[in-house]
N, CA, C and O atoms as a GROMACS GRO file, in nm:
protein
  256
    1MET      N    1   0.770   0.472  -0.996
    1MET     CA    2   0.709   0.335  -0.983
    1MET      C    3   0.557   0.351  -0.965
    1MET      O    4   0.518   0.412  -0.866
    2ALA      N    5   0.478   0.309  -1.043
    2ALA     CA    6   0.337   0.317  -1.036
    2ALA      C    7   0.286   0.214  -0.951
    2ALA      O    8   0.344   0.106  -0.934
    3ILE      N    9   0.164   0.250  -0.889
    3ILE     CA   10   0.087   0.180  -0.803
    3ILE      C   11  -0.007   0.063  -0.872
    3ILE      O   12  -0.093   0.096  -0.953
    4PRO      N   13   0.010  -0.051  -0.843
    4PRO     CA   14  -0.076  -0.149  -0.921
    4PRO      C   15  -0.215  -0.110  -0.912
    4PRO      O   16  -0.254  -0.046  -0.814
    5ASP      N   17  -0.296  -0.144  -1.009
    5ASP     CA   18  -0.434  -0.109  -1.017
    5ASP      C   19  -0.506  -0.171  -0.909
    5ASP      O   20  -0.605  -0.111  -0.868
    6TRP      N   21  -0.472  -0.288  -0.853
    6TRP     CA   22  -0.540  -0.364  -0.762
    6TRP      C   23  -0.517  -0.313  -0.616
    6TRP      O   24  -0.580  -0.364  -0.523
    7LEU      N   25  -0.429  -0.213  -0.595
    7LEU     CA   26  -0.409  -0.135  -0.471
    7LEU      C   27  -0.458  -0.001  -0.481
    7LEU      O   28  -0.438   0.059  -0.587
    8THR      N   29  -0.525   0.060  -0.377
    8THR     CA   30  -0.552   0.187  -0.355
    8THR      C   31  -0.505   0.250  -0.231
    8THR      O   32  -0.529   0.200  -0.121
    9LEU      N   33  -0.440   0.359  -0.246
    9LEU     CA   34  -0.376   0.446  -0.131
    9LEU      C   35  -0.476   0.565  -0.093
    9LEU      O   36  -0.516   0.641  -0.180
   10SER      N   37  -0.514   0.577   0.037
   10SER     CA   38  -0.596   0.681   0.072
   10SER      C   39  -0.544   0.826   0.062
   10SER      O   40  -0.614   0.927   0.070
   11LYS      N   41  -0.405   0.821   0.044
   11LYS     CA   42  -0.320   0.947   0.009
   11LYS      C   43  -0.203   0.925  -0.065
   11LYS      O   44  -0.138   0.822  -0.044
   12THR      N   45  -0.161   1.017  -0.159
   12THR     CA   46  -0.034   0.999  -0.229
   12THR      C   47   0.058   1.113  -0.190
   12THR      O   48   0.170   1.122  -0.241
   13SER      N   49   0.013   1.202  -0.099
   13SER     CA   50   0.091   1.306  -0.050
   13SER      C   51   0.043   1.357   0.088
   13SER      O   52  -0.074   1.331   0.117
   14GLY      N   53   0.120   1.426   0.175
   14GLY     CA   54   0.080   1.463   0.302
   14GLY      C   55   0.183   1.534   0.372
   14GLY      O   56   0.280   1.579   0.312
   15SER      N   57   0.166   1.549   0.507
   15SER     CA   58   0.277   1.597   0.580
   15SER      C   59   0.239   1.574   0.718
   15SER      O   60   0.126   1.545   0.758
   16ASN      N   61   0.367   1.594   0.800
   16ASN     CA   62   0.360   1.569   0.960
   16ASN      C   63   0.323   1.421   0.992
   16ASN      O   64   0.382   1.326   0.940
   17SER      N   65   0.222   1.408   1.080
   17SER     CA   66   0.179   1.273   1.106
   17SER      C   67   0.064   1.223   1.041
   17SER      O   68  -0.039   1.201   1.104
   18ASP      N   69   0.074   1.203   0.916
   18ASP     CA   70  -0.044   1.152   0.830
   18ASP      C   71  -0.048   1.002   0.838
   18ASP      O   72   0.051   0.933   0.863
   19THR      N   73  -0.157   0.960   0.818
   19THR     CA   74  -0.182   0.794   0.797
   19THR      C   75  -0.225   0.761   0.658
   19THR      O   76  -0.309   0.827   0.596
   20VAL      N   77  -0.162   0.654   0.611
   20VAL     CA   78  -0.201   0.617   0.469
   20VAL      C   79  -0.259   0.482   0.475
   20VAL      O   80  -0.196   0.391   0.529
   21ASP      N   81  -0.385   0.460   0.418
   21ASP     CA   82  -0.446   0.323   0.431
   21ASP      C   83  -0.416   0.268   0.279
   21ASP      O   84  -0.438   0.330   0.175
   22ILE      N   85  -0.368   0.155   0.288
   22ILE     CA   86  -0.358   0.087   0.161
   22ILE      C   87  -0.455  -0.022   0.145
   22ILE      O   88  -0.453  -0.115   0.225
   23THR      N   89  -0.550  -0.019   0.039
   23THR     CA   90  -0.644  -0.123   0.022
   23THR      C   91  -0.635  -0.200  -0.102
   23THR      O   92  -0.624  -0.148  -0.213
   24ALA      N   93  -0.640  -0.337  -0.075
   24ALA     CA   94  -0.619  -0.426  -0.192
   24ALA      C   95  -0.773  -0.464  -0.227
   24ALA      O   96  -0.852  -0.497  -0.139
   25SER      N   97  -0.805  -0.457  -0.357
   25SER     CA   98  -0.927  -0.508  -0.409
   25SER      C   99  -0.928  -0.672  -0.397
   25SER      O  100  -0.829  -0.745  -0.399
   26LYS      N  101  -1.056  -0.709  -0.384
   26LYS     CA  102  -1.069  -0.861  -0.396
   26LYS      C  103  -1.001  -0.930  -0.501
   26LYS      O  104  -1.011  -0.895  -0.618
   27ASN      N  105  -0.928  -1.034  -0.461
   27ASN     CA  106  -0.850  -1.108  -0.570
   27ASN      C  107  -0.914  -1.251  -0.591
   27ASN      O  108  -0.915  -1.346  -0.512
   28ASP      N  109  -0.964  -1.242  -0.715
   28ASP     CA  110  -1.034  -1.365  -0.752
   28ASP      C  111  -0.937  -1.444  -0.857
   28ASP      O  112  -0.978  -1.542  -0.919
   29GLY      N  113  -0.823  -1.398  -0.868
   29GLY     CA  114  -0.719  -1.486  -0.939
   29GLY      C  115  -0.622  -1.544  -0.852
   29GLY      O  116  -0.647  -1.567  -0.733
   30SER      N  117  -0.493  -1.575  -0.913
   30SER     CA  118  -0.389  -1.619  -0.821
   30SER      C  119  -0.322  -1.522  -0.747
   30SER      O  120  -0.340  -1.402  -0.771
   31ALA      N  121  -0.246  -1.562  -0.657
   31ALA     CA  122  -0.174  -1.483  -0.544
   31ALA      C  123  -0.090  -1.371  -0.638
   31ALA      O  124  -0.041  -1.392  -0.749
   32ARG      N  125  -0.089  -1.252  -0.563
   32ARG     CA  126  -0.012  -1.146  -0.634
   32ARG      C  127   0.068  -1.052  -0.536
   32ARG      O  128   0.026  -1.042  -0.421
   33GLU      N  129   0.165  -0.990  -0.571
   33GLU     CA  130   0.264  -0.920  -0.497
   33GLU      C  131   0.288  -0.782  -0.560
   33GLU      O  132   0.275  -0.761  -0.680
   34ALA      N  133   0.326  -0.684  -0.466
   34ALA     CA  134   0.354  -0.556  -0.492
   34ALA      C  135   0.463  -0.506  -0.392
   34ALA      O  136   0.466  -0.546  -0.275
   35THR      N  137   0.547  -0.423  -0.439
   35THR     CA  138   0.642  -0.345  -0.352
   35THR      C  139   0.625  -0.194  -0.363
   35THR      O  140   0.651  -0.133  -0.468
   36LEU      N  141   0.581  -0.135  -0.252
   36LEU     CA  142   0.555   0.018  -0.246
   36LEU      C  143   0.667   0.088  -0.165
   36LEU      O  144   0.710   0.047  -0.057
   37ILE      N  145   0.704   0.186  -0.224
   37ILE     CA  146   0.824   0.262  -0.152
   37ILE      C  147   0.745   0.403  -0.081
   37ILE      O  148   0.688   0.480  -0.159
   38ILE      N  149   0.745   0.428   0.040
   38ILE     CA  150   0.680   0.552   0.103
   38ILE      C  151   0.797   0.616   0.146
   38ILE      O  152   0.886   0.563   0.213
   39ALA      N  153   0.796   0.744   0.100
   39ALA     CA  154   0.913   0.838   0.152
   39ALA      C  155   0.860   0.975   0.192
   39ALA      O  156   0.770   1.034   0.132
   40SER      N  157   0.926   1.019   0.301
   40SER     CA  158   0.905   1.153   0.355
   40SER      C  159   1.042   1.213   0.407
   40SER      O  160   1.109   1.168   0.500
   41ASP      N  161   1.070   1.326   0.325
   41ASP     CA  162   1.191   1.388   0.341
   41ASP      C  163   1.310   1.286   0.315
   41ASP      O  164   1.329   1.233   0.205
   42SER      N  165   1.392   1.262   0.433
   42SER     CA  166   1.509   1.174   0.407
   42SER      C  167   1.469   1.036   0.464
   42SER      O  168   1.558   0.952   0.479
   43LEU      N  169   1.349   1.008   0.494
   43LEU     CA  170   1.305   0.879   0.547
   43LEU      C  171   1.252   0.800   0.434
   43LEU      O  172   1.205   0.864   0.340
   44GLN      N  173   1.252   0.665   0.429
   44GLN     CA  174   1.187   0.588   0.349
   44GLN      C  175   1.157   0.461   0.389
   44GLN      O  176   1.231   0.409   0.472
   45ALA      N  177   1.045   0.388   0.338
   45ALA     CA  178   0.993   0.254   0.405
   45ALA      C  179   0.956   0.191   0.279
   45ALA      O  180   0.893   0.247   0.190
   46GLN      N  181   1.005   0.051   0.277
   46GLN     CA  182   0.957  -0.034   0.158
   46GLN      C  183   0.857  -0.126   0.230
   46GLN      O  184   0.882  -0.182   0.337
   47ILE      N  185   0.745  -0.136   0.163
   47ILE     CA  186   0.624  -0.206   0.201
   47ILE      C  187   0.606  -0.321   0.092
   47ILE      O  188   0.594  -0.300  -0.029
   48ASN      N  189   0.608  -0.436   0.150
   48ASN     CA  190   0.584  -0.559   0.047
   48ASN      C  191   0.444  -0.613   0.074
   48ASN      O  192   0.408  -0.655   0.184
   49VAL      N  193   0.368  -0.609  -0.037
   49VAL     CA  194   0.230  -0.663  -0.020
   49VAL      C  195   0.198  -0.784  -0.082
   49VAL      O  196   0.223  -0.792  -0.203
   50THR      N  197   0.153  -0.871  -0.030
   50THR     CA  198   0.132  -1.009  -0.083
   50THR      C  199  -0.021  -1.047  -0.063
   50THR      O  200  -0.066  -1.046   0.052
   51GLN      N  201  -0.088  -1.076  -0.151
   51GLN     CA  202  -0.238  -1.114  -0.147
   51GLN      C  203  -0.257  -1.244  -0.209
   51GLN      O  204  -0.230  -1.264  -0.327
   52GLU      N  205  -0.300  -1.329  -0.133
   52GLU     CA  206  -0.366  -1.458  -0.176
   52GLU      C  207  -0.492  -1.450  -0.249
   52GLU      O  208  -0.553  -1.343  -0.256
   53SER      N  209  -0.534  -1.556  -0.302
   53SER     CA  210  -0.662  -1.551  -0.388
   53SER      C  211  -0.780  -1.541  -0.285
   53SER      O  212  -0.776  -1.590  -0.173
   54ASN      N  213  -0.882  -1.472  -0.337
   54ASN     CA  214  -1.018  -1.461  -0.273
   54ASN      C  215  -0.988  -1.368  -0.130
   54ASN      O  216  -1.056  -1.382  -0.028
   55MET      N  217  -0.906  -1.298  -0.140
   55MET     CA  218  -0.885  -1.196  -0.019
   55MET      C  219  -0.905  -1.052  -0.035
   55MET      O  220  -0.876  -1.002  -0.144
   56LYS      N  221  -0.953  -0.975   0.066
   56LYS     CA  222  -0.955  -0.828   0.045
   56LYS      C  223  -0.910  -0.771   0.180
   56LYS      O  224  -0.972  -0.800   0.283
   57ARG      N  225  -0.798  -0.685   0.182
   57ARG     CA  226  -0.750  -0.647   0.307
   57ARG      C  227  -0.721  -0.482   0.283
   57ARG      O  228  -0.705  -0.427   0.174
   58THR      N  229  -0.718  -0.419   0.415
   58THR     CA  230  -0.681  -0.296   0.440
   58THR      C  231  -0.578  -0.275   0.529
   58THR      O  232  -0.589  -0.328   0.640
   59VAL      N  233  -0.467  -0.200   0.500
   59VAL     CA  234  -0.354  -0.196   0.606
   59VAL      C  235  -0.345  -0.040   0.620
   59VAL      O  236  -0.353   0.038   0.526
   60SER      N  237  -0.328  -0.007   0.744
   60SER     CA  238  -0.316   0.146   0.779
   60SER      C  239  -0.153   0.155   0.842
   60SER      O  240  -0.106   0.079   0.926
   61LEU      N  241  -0.087   0.262   0.782
   61LEU     CA  242   0.033   0.286   0.807
   61LEU      C  243   0.042   0.429   0.878
   61LEU      O  244  -0.009   0.525   0.822
   62ASP      N  245   0.105   0.443   0.999
   62ASP     CA  246   0.121   0.570   1.063
   62ASP      C  247   0.257   0.621   1.004
   62ASP      O  248   0.345   0.550   0.957
   63ALA      N  249   0.258   0.747   1.015
   63ALA     CA  250   0.387   0.823   0.958
   63ALA      C  251   0.504   0.767   1.051
   63ALA      O  252   0.494   0.725   1.166
   64PHE      N  253   0.624   0.778   0.969
   64PHE     CA  254   0.722   0.718   1.049
   64PHE      C  255   0.838   0.845   1.057
   64PHE      O  256   0.942   0.830   1.120
   0.00000   0.00000   0.00000
């Protein structure tokens, strides 16, 4: 699965207790959505990102 061009991840790989920042670029259009799957060994998390118009956000995720 590809990462949408409007989302940036601070890391795409790591180990142990890493943190991943997900940043959404400013949205000048209509609302948009993406689903990201973050996996580490046998653990997996699904992250649903929804961004309304005219918004920019950064979300930090600690390792699970």
